[in-house]
N, C-alpha and C positions, 0 to 999 in steps of 0.2 A: 697585731700584722699575720691572725692565723687563717684569714682570707687568701693572703697572698701564697700561704704554705698550703693551701687545700690547690689553689691555682698550677702550682709548682706539679703537685702530683699528677693531676689534670692534665695539664700539656705532658710532661714526661711519657704518660703511658700511651697520649697519641703519638708521638713523636716515635715512640719504639717500634710501632709499627707502618711508620710512615718506608716510602721507598726513598732512596736516593736521586736527589733531585739537581737541575743547575741552578747558575745562581736566580736570586729577583732582576730578572731583567728590564722589569718596564719600573724598578725604583732605583735611587741612585746609593745602592748599597756601594757600590767600587768609586763614588764620586771621593774624592781628595778633601778632607777639611782639615782646617789650622786653629779652629778655638779651641776644640775640646782639651787640648794635649800643648798648646802652642808649637805644636808643629806640626811634620802633616803625618798624615793618617787618612786611609781610608772608614768610609763611613761603618763597613761592617766590623770593621777594627775596635772602636770606639765603644769603651763601657756604658758611659753616658748615654740620654736620649738625643740623638743629634738631628735635626732637620736641616735641610740644605731649598733654601726658594731661590730658582734659577729665573732665569729674564723671562725664558716664556710663562711662567706662574703670574711672573708681575706682570707682564704684559694681559694675561688672563682676566686682572684683579683690575685692573680699566675703572676708575671713580671713586677710587678706595683708599683713605690714606695708610700713611703706613703703620699705626696703631691696627688697624683694621682690618689692613695684611695677615700683620703680624696675628688677630687674634683669631684667625681663620684657622693656625695651627695648635696643635695639640698642648691642654698644657695650659695656655693665654689667655687670659683675659682684659680687656681696656675698660677704662672709662675716659668720659672726653666731657669737654664744656664747649658744645658743640662740634660743628663742622669742619671744612680744610680751615689748617691755620689755628685754630683754638686749642689750649692748654688739654692735651690730651697723655695715656703712661699706660703703663699692661704691668699686668699682676702675670705672676710667671708659678706656677703651682700653688695659691694663694698666697703669695707672701707681696712685701709692700713694692712696690712702684719704683721706689729707691733701694732696692735689693736687686735690681736686676742692672750689670754693667752694658753701657753701650759703645761698642768699638765701631770706629769708623777706620778699613785701613789699619787695623792695630793701634789707634790713637785712643784711647779716654774721650769722650764726648757729653759732655751735659750741665749739668746748673748746677755749682756749690754752693746757692743761695739755698734753691729748692732743694738740691739733691737727688734732682732725680734727672734719667735720662731725659735730652730736649726732643721731639719728635717731630715737633707738630712743622719744620721748618726747612725737611730736607726732601730735595727732591728725590723722586721715584727714576727719573728719568737718566740720572747719573749713577742708577745702581746696576751692577752686573748680578750680585746675585747678596743673599742673606745667611750666614749661618744664622741659626737656634743652639744653643746645647743648654740640657736643663741638670741643676743641681748646683752642689755648694762648691763654688772655686774660688772660692779667697784666698786657698793655697796655692795658688797661681797666680790670680787676679788682685788679692786683697780686698780691701773694703771695697764695700757694694756688690760684688759679686754673689751674695748670698743666697739667691735664688737661680742662678746662671750669667749669661752672655749673652748677648747680642749682639754679633760685628756683620756691620756693612763691609763689599769690597764695592767699590765704584769702578767701571770699564776702563780697559788698559790695552794695550797697542795690537796688534795683529798683526803676520804676515800678507804684506801688501799691503794697498789702500781701500779699507770699508768704509760708507759713509752709512749714516743712519738717520732718518728724520720721520716726525710724527706730528700731525696735527689732528685736531678733537674738538669737538664741538655738545653740549650738551644742557641741563636743566638748568635752572637758575643761572642761563648767561654763562654758561663754563665754557671758556676757550683756551686750548693750550698749545702748544709750539713747541718744540725740542726737534734737536740737527745736533747731527757732531761726526766726526769721524774718527777713525783709528789704525793705525800705519805702525809698519815694521820692517826696517831695511837695515842687514847687517848690523853692527852693535845698537843701535839705536831705535826704541820704538814709542809712542805717543799716544794720547786719546786725551779728546778733545770736546767738548760736550757745552752747550747754550740749551737751558728751557724758559719759559717763560708760561705765566699762566694765571688767567683771572677767572675768577669766581663770585657772582652777583649775591651767592650765599642766600640763606634762609634767617629767618630770628633764632638764637643762641638758643637764645628761653622762654619758660613760658610763664605763666601765673602763679605756677609753686617757686618760680624762682625766692632767694632767701633775700633778706637783708632789700627788701624793695628795689633789686636791682634789672627785673622787669624791664623790655622794651620792645615793644612788637615793630620791629622795624628788620631791613635787610643787614646781615653782617657779614658782609663781606672779607670775602684775602686774593689779598693779588701778591707775586713770586716772580722774584728770577733769578736765576741761577747761572753757576759758570762752574766746569770741574776740567780740570788739568792733573794728565799722572805721564810725566815722562823717564824713561828709563835706561839705562846704557851701561852695556857687557864690558869691562873692563877683563885685566887679564886675566888667564884662566876661568872660574867660575864664579869671581866678584861681579857684584850688582851693585848698581849705582839707581836710588830710583827717588823722585821729586814727586808729591802729591799737593796739592791745592782744590778745596772745596770754599766756595763761596756763595751763600744763598741770602738773598736779600728780601723780605718778604711785609707788608703790610696786613694787619687782619683789626676789622672790625667789633667787639664786644658790647654786650648790655650793662651798662653801669648806672641804668636808673632810667625812669621815662627822659623823653627827648631828648638824650645827650647822645650825641653818634662819638662812643668812646671807640677811641683806637691807640692801635701800638706800631710800632716798625719796630720787625726783627731781625735781626743776622745770627747766620749762622757759619762759623769760619774754620776752616782744621789745617794745616798746613803741614806738612814734615819733610823730613830728608833721614836716606837711610841708606845701611852699606850692609851689603851680606852677601857670606863668599866662605872656602875653605880654608884655614889654616893648616891640617895635616890631613890626612886620612882620614875621614871617619868623626870628623872635627870642625864643624861650622858653625860664623857666627853672626851675630846681625848686633847695629846698631843703628839707633834711632832720635834725631832731637825731633819736636814736635812743638807744637801750641795749637791750640784749641778754642775756641774764643766765643760767648754764647750772651745778643746783649737782647734787652726788650725795653724800647726806648716807651715808654709810654705819652701823646700826643697828647689824648685830652683823656680824664679819667675822674671819677667822682671824689677818687681819694688822692689826689694830687698827680702833679703829671714829673717826668726826669727817666734818667737812663739809670735801668739796672744792668749788672754784665758781672761773668764769669769768667774771668782768663785761668786757663790751666798751662804750664810750662813741665816738657816732659822729658826725659834722658832716661834711655831705657839699652841695656848691652845683654844679650841673649846667648846663649852659647847651647849647642845640642851637641854631644858623645855619646859617640858607639862604646858602648861595653858587653863582656859577654851575657848579663842579666838584664839587657836593654839598653833604648838611646835614654842617655841622663839628659838633662837639660840645669841649666845654672842661670837663673832670671836676677838682675841687679837694678833696678830701677827706682826714678825719682820724681816729683811730681808737685809743684810750684803748685799751690790753689789761692788766688788774689780775688776779690769782688769788691764792688760798688754799689752804692745805693744812691736814689736823693733824696737830698737834706742830710741830715746828721750823717759820719757814716757808723758800722757801727763796732761797738766796742774792738775786738778781733776785725782785721779784713785780710788776714792772709795766714796761712800755714804751709806746712809744707811735710809730706810722707816719703817716706824713706823704706825701698821693702828690700828683700834679699830672698830669693827664693832656689828650690830645689826641685825637679820631680823627675819619675823613671817612670818607662813604660816598655815593656819587655811583653815577650807572651814566648810558650814552648813547647809545642803540640797543641794538647786540648787543653791549655792552660794561657791564661792572662792577666797581667797586674797594672797597677797604674799606681801611684803613689806619689806626693808634694808635701811639700812641710815650706812654711815661709814666716818669714819674722820682718815683722813692718814696724816703722819709727814715727810715730805721729807727734807733730811740734804740740800740740794742744792735746794731746791725752797721752802719750806716752807709747810705749811697745805692746804690740800684740802678736801673740803667734797662734797660725793658723793649721792645719794637719787635712789630710786625705788619702782614705785609702781604698781602692775598686777590684774587686775578682771578679775574673769570669770564668767559667768552666763548658767546656764543649760536650754536652752531653750526647749528642752523635752529629751527623751533620748538617740536620735542621736546627737542631736545638739549642741553645747558649743559655745559660743560667747566670745572674749577676747578681752580686752585692754592693755595698759600698758605706764609708761612713764619713762626715766631713764636717768638718767646723770652722766657722764665719764669726766677722764680724762686723760691724759698721756703725762709722763714726757718726754723732749729730751731725745737721748740716746748719748751716750757718743762720737761716730763715729759724729752727727749729731753737738756737742758742740765742740769738741775740735782736729778731723782728719785733719794736716795740707796742708792749701792750699782748703779748703773742707770745717769745719766746721765753725760753727756762734756761739761765744760763748753764745752770749745775746739770742739766743731764750729761750720761754717760755712755760710753758707746754700748750697742747690744752687743751679746754672745750667742753663738748658738750652736748647735748639733743635732748633724741631719743624717740620716738612715733611710739606705732605699735596696728593693727586692724587687729582681725582674727577671723576665723570661723573653727570648725572642724567637718564633719561630718562621724558620724559611723553606718555602715547598715551591717549585717551578716560581711562576708569575706571584706568587701568593707571600705576604706576610705579616704576622702579630704579633703585638707589642705587648706585655704587661706589666706595670711598675706597677707596685704599691712602695709608696714614701709617707716618709714624717720628720716635720720640721719642730722644735723645740726651741725658744728665743728667750734666751734671759735677758733682764732687762728691757722687755720691748719698748719702744716710744711712740706713745699713743698719739692719732692723729689729733688736728683742730689747733687752739687756742692754748695757750698754756701747756704743751707738752709734759707729761713727762716718763720717768723709766718705771713701767709693774713689771712686778716679779715675773712673768711667762705667758709667754700665748704660744700655741701648739697648734699643728693646720698637719691632718693626717689626711690621704687620698689614696684613691687608686685610680690608673690611667690604664686604660685598654684602646687600644688601636689596629685596624686592619689596614692594609694596601691590597691591591689586585689587580691584574687586567687578564683580558680575556680576548680569544679571537673576536675580529668584528670590530676592533678599534677600541673596546670600551674598557675604562678604567677609573676603580671607584678607591677614595681616599675616606676612610669614616674614623673617630675617634670618641670617644666618653667619658669625661671627668665627671666626678665624685669625692667632694672632696668637705672637709670637716674644719674650716679656721676660727679657731677660739681664742679672747683673750680669758686666760684661766683665772684671774683677780675676779671677773664678774660674767663668767661662764656665760659670755656673748659672743656673738658674730665678728669678725672684725668685718670694720666697714666695706661694703661695695664690692664685696666677694660673693660671688652667687657657689651655691652646694654642689648644684650640675651644670655640666655643660657639655652640650651634644654637637657634633659635626658632623656632616656629609655632604661631600662633592663626588657628579659622579661627570663622567666626561666621553664623547665621542668622537675617534677619530675617521674622518672618511675620505682621504685624503686632504684635496683642495680645500673641505669643508671637516669646522670643527666647533661644535656645541656642547654646552656641557650646564649644568646645575650644584650651588651648593649652597645646603642650609646649615644654619648657627644659631642653635636653641640656647637659651643661657637663662636658669631658674632666679627664683626672686633672692634678690639681699638687702640691707640696711645704708645707709646713707650714715647713721650717728654711732657713737659706741653704742647707747643704749636699749640699743634696735627698735627704738620707736616710729621713725622714720622709715616705708616702705620704699623699695624701687622695686615693681613689680617685675616678675621674668620676661621675655620675650623671644620670638620668634622671626628668622628674617632668612629670607630666600631670594639668592644672587642671578641670572639669569646670562648668561657668555656663548656668543657666535661669532667665529671668524670665518670667511670668506677667503681664499690665497687667489687673488686675482693673476698672478704671476710671481716666479722663483721668488724675486725681492719686495713686492708686493703685497698689500693683507687690507684689507678692510675689516674691521670688528664693531659689534654691537652689543654692549652690555646695559641689562637692565637690573638698577641694584633695585633689593626693597618690594619685590616685585608684587608683592602683596598688601603695600601700601600701611605698614605696619607703622602706628606712632608707640616710639618707648624712647626710655632715658637711660643711661649709664651713670652719671650724675643727676641728683633730686633737683629738680626745674631745670635741666638744661635741655634743650633739643636735641633730635639726631636726624641724620635726614632720611624724609618718606620716601615717594618712588622715585626712583631718578635714571634719567637715561643718559648713553655717551657712545656717541657714534666718531669708531678714531681709524685716518688711513695711516698706514704705516710704510714705511720703505725702511729694509735692511733688518738688521737686529743688533 
């Protein structure tokens, strides 16, 4: 942490001679977020590093998948087994994909068999915004939130009647259509969306693919989805809200020469919640939800059949204003059940019950956030986690932060029981995490520096027959700069340097690059908007012994939009403009140069 200390001193000296300034209007410091503390707060009040991806940025990233959209943000890398609709995951600050929790409107979504969020089949047209919170959040959310949380918020009603639609066509036979409406009147509000996408694709693998899986055919992806959100204002400020998201896809993948391997995907989230005030300064929320992930292999070399995960969730949250801050109480229960083709696993269901408390407060220049949680897993017994964060406003522009947290992550069903692959003797991982940060804001500029350290005890290795190794450690430094200038110019840049190691053999953790650079430049000229985004990722390794190298790569995307009328826009996206060949997983291709032309109505 010596580097972090020197950065604190340097930034502090600079801030002392800075003049007072206005808020950073070009960024989202005033945006209200829910994920960082499970209660509403402005981004500038959060002590964790928070990113909000709004609808405009999602549209600017047209043609990219959800994991690619996330990987364009600071501190996130991704790997994918091909293009759209293929198995993909993200790594937050060098941690495993299973160390990131995915929420959809507050509902946990992912695979209990694979133990990772399922990003492959979620339609971006249904998304209003995405919140990303980095840092250990097990004390608020329980297992899986080791490195952070990604929460997707679907579209909701708006006063009056608003329609939106989109038509797009592009490389590899891409055809996309989406339409929806948002409405609110009196106590009612509603949002409905329909999406359809067809993509003929490209070969998911190349000649380096392992186990003889390469098949030089096109591996396409078709998807149809619907999202519905209803709201009803009751007496006082009580509110009832229902959510339904159902996405069905069919993806082709390579499973050996001459075989048209295919799988049908289904992603479903259903929830019903009520929220309101019990007394002055005392609010509560009740939620019942069900999340379903299905992968039905229709054709495959290793057999066919349905693999499914169901999570039935109940939660009860209380927010109570106190003299020392806002107090959060959480009680929740998650029943996970799984099924697979052939003989069932030795254990096919488990229940996790969690009880947590949090406190978020401030007084003059001081900010504090505390949390503690006790989880009981029907397979692994009880686990206690905690976290503490403190922020100090050194002056009008500069805030210093320090935080500590503990975490745990239970093995997934595949790691435990998959035939000839799993290890039923695995135990949960336990981690400790530390972070030091500085955030400097002046005018339309924001600079952020964060030094962090993750130490995982009983780290579960990747691949066949996983084991708990004594310890893995990840040290990192993140630098970020956001700025805007007169003339419509804006810049967003970040650089991460990581040292992610398995300390039992002093090797780099698989698929983690030590460097990740991102630059995004955009200019708004009224009816015209144009921009470029560059993402550069260093070398990494596919295996634990670091003998299978994944070369680093640099990808440049270009985009332009012409607003034809207040409600109409025509956009053109050129992804991977330099036509770079690269892999994020050994033997699996990523898209070369691609274009997408989009006609959009409304927002």
